[in-house]
DRENPA-3360 file (N, C-alpha, C; in nm, 2 decimals, always signed):
BEGIN
1 = MSQPVGHK = +5.02/+1.73/-1.00/+4.95/+1.85/-1.04/+4.95/+1.95/-0.92 ~ +4.97/+2.08/-0.95/+4.96/+2.18/-0.85/+4.82/+2.22/-0.82 ~ +4.79/+2.27/-0.70/+4.67/+2.32/-0.67/+4.65/+2.47/-0.72 ~ +4.53/+2.52/-0.74/+4.52/+2.65/-0.79/+4.59/+2.75/-0.70 ~ +4.67/+2.84/-0.75/+4.76/+2.92/-0.67/+4.67/+3.03/-0.60 ~ +4.70/+3.05/-0.47/+4.64/+3.16/-0.40/+4.49/+3.13/-0.37 ~ +4.44/+3.01/-0.38/+4.30/+2.98/-0.35/+4.29/+2.88/-0.24 ~ +4.19/+2.91/-0.15/+4.16/+2.81/-0.05/+4.07/+2.70/-0.12;
9 = LLFEFIAG = +4.09/+2.58/-0.07/+4.02/+2.47/-0.13/+3.87/+2.49/-0.10 ~ +3.79/+2.48/-0.21/+3.64/+2.49/-0.20/+3.58/+2.35/-0.16 ~ +3.65/+2.24/-0.20/+3.59/+2.11/-0.18/+3.67/+2.03/-0.08 ~ +3.61/+1.93/-0.02/+3.68/+1.84/+0.07/+3.71/+1.71/+0.00 ~ +3.82/+1.65/+0.04/+3.87/+1.53/-0.02/+3.91/+1.43/+0.09 ~ +3.80/+1.37/+0.14/+3.82/+1.28/+0.26/+3.79/+1.13/+0.23 ~ +3.74/+1.11/+0.10/+3.69/+0.98/+0.07/+3.79/+0.87/+0.04 ~ +3.91/+0.91/+0.00/+4.01/+0.81/-0.03/+4.01/+0.76/-0.17;
17 = NPCLDFAN = +3.92/+0.82/-0.25/+3.91/+0.78/-0.39/+3.84/+0.89/-0.47 ~ +3.89/+0.93/-0.58/+3.83/+1.05/-0.65/+3.68/+1.03/-0.69 ~ +3.64/+0.90/-0.72/+3.50/+0.89/-0.76/+3.41/+0.90/-0.64 ~ +3.45/+0.87/-0.52/+3.37/+0.89/-0.40/+3.38/+1.04/-0.36 ~ +3.49/+1.10/-0.38/+3.50/+1.25/-0.35/+3.40/+1.32/-0.44 ~ +3.39/+1.28/-0.57/+3.30/+1.34/-0.66/+3.16/+1.32/-0.62 ~ +3.13/+1.20/-0.58/+2.99/+1.17/-0.53/+2.96/+1.25/-0.41 ~ +3.06/+1.30/-0.33/+3.03/+1.38/-0.21/+3.02/+1.53/-0.24;
25 = TVNNRAGD = +2.99/+1.57/-0.36/+2.98/+1.71/-0.39/+2.84/+1.77/-0.36 ~ +2.77/+1.71/-0.27/+2.65/+1.76/-0.21/+2.66/+1.76/-0.06 ~ +2.65/+1.87/+0.01/+2.65/+1.88/+0.15/+2.52/+1.84/+0.21 ~ +2.52/+1.78/+0.32/+2.39/+1.74/+0.39/+2.30/+1.67/+0.30 ~ +2.35/+1.57/+0.23/+2.27/+1.50/+0.13/+2.15/+1.44/+0.19 ~ +2.16/+1.39/+0.31/+2.04/+1.32/+0.37/+1.96/+1.41/+0.46 ~ +2.00/+1.54/+0.46/+1.93/+1.63/+0.55/+1.81/+1.70/+0.48 ~ +1.75/+1.79/+0.55/+1.63/+1.86/+0.50/+1.66/+1.96/+0.39;
33 = QPEELLID = +1.79/+2.01/+0.40/+1.83/+2.11/+0.30/+1.96/+2.08/+0.24 ~ +1.97/+1.98/+0.15/+2.10/+1.95/+0.09/+2.15/+2.07/+0.01 ~ +2.28/+2.08/+0.01/+2.35/+2.19/-0.06/+2.43/+2.14/-0.18 ~ +2.39/+2.19/-0.30/+2.46/+2.16/-0.42/+2.59/+2.24/-0.43 ~ +2.70/+2.17/-0.45/+2.83/+2.23/-0.46/+2.87/+2.26/-0.60 ~ +2.82/+2.18/-0.70/+2.85/+2.20/-0.84/+2.75/+2.30/-0.90 ~ +2.76/+2.43/-0.86/+2.66/+2.52/-0.90/+2.67/+2.57/-1.04 ~ +2.79/+2.56/-1.10/+2.81/+2.60/-1.24/+2.93/+2.53/-1.30;
41 = YSRLLRWG = +2.96/+2.55/-1.43/+3.07/+2.48/-1.49/+3.20/+2.52/-1.43 ~ +3.21/+2.65/-1.40/+3.34/+2.70/-1.34/+3.37/+2.62/-1.21 ~ +3.26/+2.59/-1.13/+3.28/+2.52/-1.01/+3.32/+2.37/-1.03 ~ +3.27/+2.32/-1.14/+3.31/+2.18/-1.18/+3.46/+2.18/-1.22 ~ +3.50/+2.28/-1.29/+3.64/+2.29/-1.32/+3.73/+2.30/-1.20 ~ +3.68/+2.38/-1.10/+3.75/+2.40/-0.98/+3.77/+2.26/-0.90 ~ +3.66/+2.18/-0.90/+3.67/+2.05/-0.84/+3.78/+1.97/-0.91 ~ +3.78/+1.97/-1.04/+3.87/+1.89/-1.12/+4.02/+1.93/-1.08;
49 = EEARVITN = +4.04/+2.06/-1.07/+4.17/+2.11/-1.03/+4.21/+2.07/-0.89 ~ +4.12/+2.09/-0.80/+4.15/+2.05/-0.66/+4.16/+1.90/-0.64 ~ +4.09/+1.83/-0.72/+4.10/+1.68/-0.71/+4.22/+1.63/-0.78 ~ +4.28/+1.72/-0.86/+4.40/+1.68/-0.93/+4.38/+1.58/-1.04 ~ +4.26/+1.58/-1.10/+4.23/+1.50/-1.21/+4.25/+1.57/-1.34 ~ +4.26/+1.70/-1.34/+4.30/+1.78/-1.45/+4.41/+1.88/-1.41 ~ +4.49/+1.92/-1.50/+4.59/+2.02/-1.46/+4.53/+2.16/-1.46 ~ +4.60/+2.25/-1.40/+4.56/+2.39/-1.40/+4.56/+2.45/-1.54;
57 = KTAECLRI = +4.65/+2.40/-1.63/+4.66/+2.45/-1.77/+4.53/+2.40/-1.84 ~ +4.50/+2.27/-1.82/+4.38/+2.21/-1.89/+4.26/+2.29/-1.84 ~ +4.25/+2.31/-1.71/+4.13/+2.38/-1.66/+4.12/+2.52/-1.72 ~ +4.23/+2.59/-1.74/+4.22/+2.72/-1.80/+4.17/+2.71/-1.94 ~ +4.22/+2.62/-2.02/+4.17/+2.60/-2.15/+4.02/+2.57/-2.16 ~ +3.98/+2.48/-2.07/+3.84/+2.45/-2.06/+3.75/+2.56/-2.01 ~ +3.81/+2.65/-1.93/+3.73/+2.76/-1.88/+3.70/+2.86/-1.99 ~ +3.80/+2.88/-2.08/+3.78/+2.97/-2.19/+3.68/+2.90/-2.29;
65 = AGQEGPGR = +3.70/+2.77/-2.31/+3.60/+2.70/-2.40/+3.46/+2.71/-2.35 ~ +3.45/+2.70/-2.22/+3.31/+2.70/-2.16/+3.25/+2.84/-2.17 ~ +3.33/+2.94/-2.16/+3.28/+3.08/-2.18/+3.24/+3.11/-2.32 ~ +3.31/+3.04/-2.41/+3.28/+3.06/-2.56/+3.16/+2.98/-2.60 ~ +3.13/+2.87/-2.53/+3.02/+2.79/-2.56/+2.94/+2.76/-2.43 ~ +2.87/+2.86/-2.38/+2.79/+2.84/-2.25/+2.69/+2.73/-2.25 ~ +2.63/+2.71/-2.37/+2.53/+2.60/-2.38/+2.60/+2.46/-2.36 ~ +2.71/+2.44/-2.42/+2.78/+2.32/-2.40/+2.83/+2.30/-2.26;
73 = ARSTLRNA = +2.87/+2.41/-2.20/+2.92/+2.41/-2.06/+2.80/+2.36/-1.97 ~ +2.68/+2.42/-1.99/+2.57/+2.38/-1.91/+2.53/+2.24/-1.93 ~ +2.54/+2.19/-2.05/+2.51/+2.05/-2.08/+2.61/+1.96/-2.01 ~ +2.74/+2.00/-2.02/+2.84/+1.92/-1.95/+2.81/+1.91/-1.80 ~ +2.77/+2.03/-1.74/+2.74/+2.03/-1.60/+2.63/+1.93/-1.56 ~ +2.52/+1.93/-1.65/+2.41/+1.84/-1.62/+2.45/+1.70/-1.63 ~ +2.54/+1.67/-1.73/+2.59/+1.53/-1.74/+2.68/+1.49/-1.62 ~ +2.75/+1.59/-1.57/+2.84/+1.56/-1.46/+2.76/+1.54/-1.33;
81 = IALRDALY = +2.65/+1.61/-1.31/+2.57/+1.59/-1.20/+2.49/+1.46/-1.20 ~ +2.45/+1.42/-1.33/+2.39/+1.29/-1.34/+2.48/+1.18/-1.31 ~ +2.61/+1.19/-1.35/+2.71/+1.09/-1.32/+2.74/+1.09/-1.17 ~ +2.75/+1.21/-1.11/+2.77/+1.22/-0.97/+2.66/+1.15/-0.89 ~ +2.54/+1.17/-0.92/+2.43/+1.11/-0.85/+2.42/+0.96/-0.88 ~ +2.46/+0.92/-1.00/+2.47/+0.77/-1.03/+2.57/+0.71/-0.94 ~ +2.69/+0.77/-0.93/+2.80/+0.72/-0.85/+2.75/+0.71/-0.70 ~ +2.68/+0.81/-0.66/+2.64/+0.80/-0.52/+2.54/+0.69/-0.50;
89 = DVFAAVAR = +2.44/+0.68/-0.58/+2.34/+0.57/-0.57/+2.40/+0.43/-0.58 ~ +2.50/+0.41/-0.67/+2.56/+0.28/-0.68/+2.65/+0.25/-0.56 ~ +2.73/+0.34/-0.52/+2.82/+0.31/-0.40/+2.75/+0.31/-0.27 ~ +2.64/+0.39/-0.26/+2.56/+0.39/-0.14/+2.49/+0.25/-0.13 ~ +2.44/+0.20/-0.24/+2.39/+0.06/-0.24/+2.49/-0.04/-0.19 ~ +2.61/-0.03/-0.24/+2.72/-0.12/-0.20/+2.74/-0.11/-0.05 ~ +2.75/+0.01/+0.00/+2.77/+0.03/+0.14/+2.66/-0.02/+0.23 ~ +2.54/-0.02/+0.18/+2.42/-0.07/+0.25/+2.40/-0.22/+0.22;
97 = QRTAPETQ = +2.48/-0.28/+0.14/+2.47/-0.42/+0.10/+2.34/-0.45/+0.03 ~ +2.31/-0.35/-0.06/+2.19/-0.37/-0.15/+2.23/-0.38/-0.29 ~ +2.13/-0.41/-0.38/+2.16/-0.42/-0.52/+2.17/-0.28/-0.58 ~ +2.27/-0.26/-0.66/+2.28/-0.13/-0.73/+2.17/-0.11/-0.83 ~ +2.11/+0.01/-0.83/+2.01/+0.04/-0.93/+2.06/+0.03/-1.07 ~ +1.98/-0.04/-1.15/+2.03/-0.06/-1.29/+2.03/+0.06/-1.37 ~ +1.94/+0.16/-1.35/+1.94/+0.28/-1.43/+2.06/+0.36/-1.40 ~ +2.10/+0.37/-1.27/+2.22/+0.44/-1.24/+2.35/+0.37/-1.28;
105 = LAVLNTAV = +2.35/+0.24/-1.28/+2.46/+0.17/-1.33/+2.48/+0.19/-1.48 ~ +2.37/+0.21/-1.55/+2.37/+0.23/-1.69/+2.44/+0.37/-1.72 ~ +2.40/+0.47/-1.63/+2.46/+0.60/-1.65/+2.62/+0.59/-1.63 ~ +2.66/+0.52/-1.53/+2.80/+0.50/-1.50/+2.87/+0.43/-1.62 ~ +2.81/+0.32/-1.67/+2.86/+0.25/-1.79/+2.88/+0.34/-1.91 ~ +2.79/+0.43/-1.93/+2.80/+0.53/-2.04/+2.92/+0.62/-2.02 ~ +2.94/+0.66/-1.89/+3.05/+0.75/-1.86/+3.18/+0.68/-1.88 ~ +3.19/+0.55/-1.84/+3.31/+0.47/-1.86/+3.34/+0.45/-2.01;
113 = HDAFEHAQ = +3.24/+0.42/-2.09/+3.25/+0.41/-2.23/+3.31/+0.54/-2.29 ~ +3.25/+0.65/-2.25/+3.29/+0.78/-2.31/+3.44/+0.81/-2.27 ~ +3.47/+0.77/-2.14/+3.61/+0.80/-2.10/+3.71/+0.72/-2.18 ~ +3.68/+0.60/-2.20/+3.78/+0.51/-2.27/+3.79/+0.54/-2.42 ~ +3.70/+0.62/-2.47/+3.72/+0.67/-2.61/+3.83/+0.77/-2.62 ~ +3.87/+0.82/-2.50/+3.97/+0.93/-2.50/+4.10/+0.88/-2.43 ~ +4.11/+0.75/-2.41/+4.23/+0.69/-2.34/+4.32/+0.61/-2.43 ~ +4.44/+0.61/-2.40/+4.54/+0.52/-2.47/+4.65/+0.48/-2.38;
121 = IVYGNRLF = +4.71/+0.37/-2.41/+4.82/+0.32/-2.34/+4.95/+0.36/-2.41 ~ +5.04/+0.42/-2.33/+5.17/+0.47/-2.39/+5.28/+0.40/-2.32 ~ +5.39/+0.39/-2.39/+5.51/+0.33/-2.33/+5.63/+0.42/-2.32 ~ +5.69/+0.43/-2.21/+5.81/+0.51/-2.19/+5.88/+0.47/-2.06 ~ +6.01/+0.48/-2.07/+6.10/+0.44/-1.95/+6.07/+0.30/-1.91 ~ +6.05/+0.21/-2.00/+6.02/+0.07/-1.98/+5.89/+0.05/-1.90 ~ +5.80/+0.14/-1.91/+5.67/+0.13/-1.83/+5.56/+0.16/-1.93 ~ +5.44/+0.09/-1.91/+5.32/+0.12/-1.98/+5.23/+0.20/-1.88;
129 = TWEWVHPE = +5.17/+0.31/-1.93/+5.09/+0.39/-1.85/+4.97/+0.44/-1.93 ~ +4.86/+0.48/-1.86/+4.74/+0.54/-1.92/+4.77/+0.68/-1.95 ~ +4.71/+0.73/-2.06/+4.72/+0.87/-2.10/+4.59/+0.91/-2.16 ~ +4.54/+1.03/-2.11/+4.42/+1.08/-2.17/+4.45/+1.17/-2.29 ~ +4.38/+1.15/-2.40/+4.41/+1.22/-2.53/+4.34/+1.35/-2.53 ~ +4.43/+1.46/-2.53/+4.38/+1.60/-2.55/+4.27/+1.64/-2.45 ~ +4.29/+1.62/-2.32/+4.18/+1.66/-2.23/+4.14/+1.81/-2.23 ~ +4.23/+1.89/-2.28/+4.20/+2.03/-2.29/+4.10/+2.07/-2.40;
137 = HSLDSMLW = +4.07/+1.97/-2.49/+3.98/+1.99/-2.60/+3.83/+1.94/-2.57 ~ +3.81/+1.88/-2.45/+3.68/+1.82/-2.42/+3.63/+1.88/-2.29 ~ +3.52/+1.94/-2.29/+3.47/+2.01/-2.17/+3.44/+1.91/-2.05 ~ +3.43/+1.78/-2.08/+3.40/+1.68/-1.98/+3.52/+1.60/-1.94 ~ +3.64/+1.65/-1.97/+3.75/+1.56/-1.95/+3.78/+1.54/-1.80 ~ +3.73/+1.62/-1.71/+3.76/+1.60/-1.57/+3.68/+1.48/-1.52 ~ +3.58/+1.43/-1.60/+3.50/+1.32/-1.57/+3.56/+1.18/-1.61 ~ +3.65/+1.19/-1.70/+3.72/+1.06/-1.74/+3.79/+0.99/-1.63;
145 = PVARAAMD = +3.88/+1.06/-1.56/+3.94/+0.99/-1.44/+3.85/+0.94/-1.34 ~ +3.74/+1.02/-1.32/+3.64/+0.98/-1.22/+3.57/+0.85/-1.26 ~ +3.53/+0.84/-1.39/+3.47/+0.71/-1.44/+3.56/+0.60/-1.43 ~ +3.69/+0.62/-1.46/+3.79/+0.51/-1.45/+3.81/+0.47/-1.31 ~ +3.82/+0.56/-1.22/+3.83/+0.53/-1.07/+3.71/+0.45/-1.02 ~ +3.59/+0.48/-1.07/+3.48/+0.41/-1.03/+3.48/+0.26/-1.08 ~ +3.52/+0.25/-1.20/+3.53/+0.11/-1.26/+3.63/+0.03/-1.19 ~ +3.75/+0.09/-1.15/+3.86/+0.02/-1.08/+3.81/-0.02/-0.94;
153 = LLTSGELN = +3.74/+0.07/-0.87/+3.70/+0.04/-0.74/+3.59/-0.06/-0.74 ~ +3.50/-0.06/-0.83/+3.39/-0.16/-0.83/+3.44/-0.30/-0.86 ~ +3.55/-0.31/-0.92/+3.60/-0.44/-0.96/+3.73/-0.48/-0.87 ~ +3.74/-0.41/-0.76/+3.86/-0.44/-0.67/+3.81/-0.49/-0.54 ~ +3.90/-0.54/-0.46/+3.87/-0.59/-0.33/+3.84/-0.48/-0.23 ~ +3.88/-0.35/-0.26/+3.85/-0.24/-0.18/+3.70/-0.21/-0.17 ~ +3.63/-0.26/-0.26/+3.48/-0.23/-0.26/+3.42/-0.27/-0.13 ~ +3.47/-0.37/-0.06/+3.42/-0.42/+0.07/+3.43/-0.31/+0.17;
161 = YVRLCAAE = +3.52/-0.21/+0.15/+3.54/-0.11/+0.25/+3.48/+0.03/+0.22 ~ +3.38/+0.03/+0.13/+3.31/+0.15/+0.10/+3.21/+0.17/+0.21 ~ +3.20/+0.29/+0.27/+3.12/+0.32/+0.38/+3.04/+0.44/+0.36 ~ +2.93/+0.46/+0.44/+2.85/+0.58/+0.45/+2.87/+0.65/+0.58 ~ +2.89/+0.78/+0.59/+2.91/+0.85/+0.71/+2.78/+0.82/+0.80 ~ +2.80/+0.79/+0.92/+2.70/+0.76/+1.02/+2.62/+0.88/+1.06 ~ +2.66/+1.00/+1.03/+2.59/+1.12/+1.07/+2.46/+1.12/+0.99 ~ +2.35/+1.16/+1.06/+2.21/+1.15/+1.01/+2.20/+1.23/+0.88;
169 = SCAWLFLD = +2.25/+1.35/+0.87/+2.22/+1.44/+0.76/+2.34/+1.43/+0.66 ~ +2.45/+1.38/+0.69/+2.57/+1.38/+0.60/+2.56/+1.28/+0.49 ~ +2.57/+1.15/+0.53/+2.57/+1.04/+0.44/+2.67/+1.04/+0.33 ~ +2.79/+1.11/+0.35/+2.90/+1.11/+0.26/+2.96/+0.97/+0.25 ~ +3.02/+0.94/+0.14/+3.08/+0.81/+0.11/+3.23/+0.82/+0.14 ~ +3.29/+0.71/+0.19/+3.44/+0.71/+0.21/+3.48/+0.56/+0.20 ~ +3.61/+0.55/+0.18/+3.68/+0.42/+0.18/+3.74/+0.40/+0.31 ~ +3.70/+0.30/+0.39/+3.75/+0.27/+0.52/+3.88/+0.19/+0.51;
177 = TTKNHRRR = +3.99/+0.26/+0.52/+4.12/+0.20/+0.52/+4.19/+0.18/+0.65 ~ +4.11/+0.20/+0.76/+4.16/+0.19/+0.89/+4.20/+0.04/+0.92 ~ +4.28/+0.02/+1.02/+4.33/-0.12/+1.04/+4.22/-0.21/+1.08 ~ +4.12/-0.17/+1.16/+4.01/-0.26/+1.20/+3.89/-0.24/+1.12 ~ +3.89/-0.15/+1.03/+3.77/-0.12/+0.94/+3.65/-0.08/+1.02 ~ +3.67/+0.00/+1.12/+3.55/+0.04/+1.20/+3.53/+0.19/+1.19 ~ +3.58/+0.26/+1.09/+3.56/+0.40/+1.08/+3.41/+0.43/+1.05 ~ +3.35/+0.52/+1.13/+3.21/+0.55/+1.11/+3.18/+0.69/+1.05;
185 = WCEMKTCG = +3.27/+0.78/+1.06/+3.25/+0.92/+1.02/+3.33/+0.95/+0.89 ~ +3.27/+1.04/+0.81/+3.35/+1.09/+0.70/+3.48/+1.17/+0.76 ~ +3.45/+1.25/+0.86/+3.56/+1.32/+0.93/+3.53/+1.32/+1.08 ~ +3.62/+1.28/+1.16/+3.60/+1.29/+1.31/+3.58/+1.43/+1.36 ~ +3.66/+1.52/+1.30/+3.65/+1.66/+1.35/+3.52/+1.73/+1.32 ~ +3.45/+1.68/+1.22/+3.32/+1.74/+1.19/+3.20/+1.66/+1.24 ~ +3.17/+1.56/+1.15/+3.05/+1.47/+1.19/+3.07/+1.39/+1.31 ~ +3.19/+1.34/+1.33/+3.22/+1.26/+1.45/+3.20/+1.34/+1.58;
193 = NRAKAKTY = +3.26/+1.46/+1.59/+3.25/+1.55/+1.70/+3.11/+1.60/+1.73 ~ +3.04/+1.63/+1.62/+2.90/+1.67/+1.63/+2.81/+1.56/+1.69 ~ +2.83/+1.44/+1.64/+2.76/+1.32/+1.69/+2.79/+1.30/+1.84 ~ +2.91/+1.31/+1.88/+2.95/+1.29/+2.02/+2.89/+1.40/+2.11 ~ +2.89/+1.52/+2.06/+2.84/+1.63/+2.13/+2.68/+1.61/+2.15 ~ +2.62/+1.57/+2.05/+2.47/+1.55/+2.05/+2.44/+1.43/+2.15 ~ +2.52/+1.33/+2.15/+2.50/+1.22/+2.25/+2.52/+1.26/+2.39 ~ +2.63/+1.34/+2.41/+2.65/+1.40/+2.54/+2.54/+1.48/+2.59;
201 = YQRQKGE = +2.49/+1.57/+2.50/+2.38/+1.66/+2.54/+2.26/+1.58/+2.58 ~ +2.23/+1.48/+2.50/+2.11/+1.40/+2.53/+2.12/+1.32/+2.66 ~ +2.24/+1.28/+2.69/+2.26/+1.21/+2.82/+2.25/+1.31/+2.94 ~ +2.30/+1.43/+2.92/+2.29/+1.53/+3.03/+2.15/+1.57/+3.05 ~ +2.08/+1.58/+2.94/+1.94/+1.62/+2.94/+1.85/+1.51/+3.01 ~ +1.89/+1.39/+3.00/+1.82/+1.28/+3.05/+1.84/+1.25/+3.20 ~ +1.95/+1.32/+3.25/+1.98/+1.30/+3.39/+1.88/+1.38/+3.48;
% end
C-alpha cells in the first residue's frame, strides 16, 4: 500500500508490530502531560493509511462515510481508543511480567471477534491468504488488522520480546528483535539520546 501522497508522516512506527504501534498513539504516556494523537476520526484514518493496514482508496471511502455519519465516526473513535488502551495495558503487563488485566483482555477479545466476522480465507496462485471483506464499508476496518496482529503476537514466541521504553515519560511499547535482546529505548535518536544527555548532565553537576 502506498503512503498518503505529499504528506509527512504524522505517526511513528518503531514498534515492529502494528498492534504495538497502535498502542503507542499517545505521546509521553507516563509523563505529567500525555498527548493524545488520535484526536478525531480523520486522524484515526490517517494512522490506518500510514500503518498500511488500509489502502488510501479505502481511507477515502471511510472519510466520506465518516463525514456523512459524524455520530458513527465519533463512536468508532471511542471504540478505537478503548482498544488502543486495552492493547497498551495488556502488552505493558506482559513487558513487566505481570498478569494481564481481565477487563482489558475482554476488550481485546471483543475486537478480535468483531474482526474475524469480516475475514475470510481465499485461494489463489496455489496459496491460501487472509482477506478482509469490504473494508471500505465499515468505519472500524482499520482496527481489524490491529486486532489480528495482537492475537498473533500474544500466541507467538515473539511475545517474550515485548518491551517498554526505559525513558521515564515515554513508556512506548516495542518488539526487541536485536541480536542480544537488550534494546532499552523505543528510539535511540530520541529517548536514548535524551537519557544519555540527562545522565551526562547529572554526572557533570555532581563533580
